[in-house]
C-alpha positions as a Python dict, from the first residue, in 0.01 Angstrom:
ca = {
    (1, 'M'): (0, 0, 0),
    (2, 'M'): (126, 348, -79),
    (3, 'K'): (-2, 692, 7),
    (4, 'C'): (138, 1020, -123),
    (5, 'L'): (127, 1363, 36),
    (6, 'I'): (71, 1615, -240),
    (7, 'L'): (53, 1993, -216),
    (8, 'T'): (-43, 2185, -532),
    (9, 'G'): (56, 1887, -744),
    (10, 'V'): (414, 1853, -614),
    (11, 'I'): (483, 1530, -428),
    (12, 'V'): (630, 1634, -93),
    (13, 'G'): (623, 1303, 96),
    (14, 'G'): (462, 966, 125),
    (15, 'Q'): (417, 640, 308),
    (16, 'A'): (475, 287, 187),
    (17, 'Y'): (429, -36, 378),
    (18, 'G'): (410, -402, 290),
    (19, 'G'): (628, -703, 232),
    (20, 'A'): (971, -753, 83),
    (21, 'A'): (897, -537, -223),
    (22, 'V'): (830, -219, -24),
    (23, 'G'): (1191, -106, -71),
    (24, 'E'): (1126, -56, -442),
    (25, 'L'): (830, 170, -362),
    (26, 'I'): (1030, 368, -106),
    (27, 'N'): (1313, 426, -354),
    (28, 'L'): (1070, 547, -619),
    (29, 'L'): (886, 770, -375),
    (30, 'A'): (1213, 921, -249),
    (31, 'A'): (1321, 997, -606),
    (32, 'T'): (993, 1172, -681),
    (33, 'V'): (1028, 1391, -371),
    (34, 'Q'): (1395, 1468, -444),
    (35, 'H'): (1316, 1575, -801),
    (36, 'K'): (1001, 1767, -702),
    (37, 'M'): (788, 1569, -945),
    (38, 'L'): (427, 1658, -1006),
    (39, 'A'): (154, 1401, -947),
    (40, 'D'): (56, 1404, -1314),
    (41, 'E'): (420, 1337, -1411),
    (42, 'L'): (428, 1036, -1180),
    (43, 'E'): (92, 919, -1313),
    (44, 'T'): (224, 900, -1670),
    (45, 'M'): (581, 790, -1594),
    (46, 'Q'): (699, 461, -1744),
    (47, 'V'): (784, 221, -1460),
    (48, 'G'): (975, -104, -1488),
    (49, 'T'): (934, -359, -1211),
    (50, 'Q'): (1089, -685, -1102),
    (51, 'P'): (810, -936, -1176),
    (52, 'A'): (901, -1157, -884),
    (53, 'L'): (874, -870, -636),
    (54, 'T'): (591, -638, -736),
    (55, 'A'): (259, -621, -910),
    (56, 'S'): (223, -570, -1283),
    (57, 'P'): (278, -208, -1391),
    (58, 'I'): (-87, -212, -1501),
    (59, 'A'): (-191, -235, -1135),
    (60, 'Y'): (116, -61, -993),
    (61, 'Q'): (44, 107, -660),
    (62, 'V'): (250, 418, -737),
    (63, 'T'): (59, 488, -1056),
    (64, 'N'): (-273, 429, -883),
    (65, 'A'): (-184, 666, -596),
    (66, 'A'): (-75, 937, -841),
    (67, 'E'): (-392, 894, -1046),
    (68, 'D'): (-606, 933, -731),
    (69, 'A'): (-415, 1246, -637),
    (70, 'V'): (-454, 1403, -981),
    (71, 'L'): (-829, 1338, -975),
    (72, 'K'): (-857, 1503, -630),
    (73, 'L'): (-653, 1803, -742),
    (74, 'R'): (-875, 1855, -1047),
    (75, 'S'): (-1199, 1847, -849),
}
């Protein structure tokens, strides 16, 4: 599970928890904060995953969290 803290579209923090694959999510989340990425940039970013560790990119938690954030920002 992953949650992002977003202020005016810029990802400023987040939370990730889960099993052995959570490190991959934490690394990605840290990179987005460091580079001051926007939620819509994260939503459309191409993500490669290790199939043995994480879900398919189609159902990737990071993309889903960014999509939720973009929808909330637009409403």
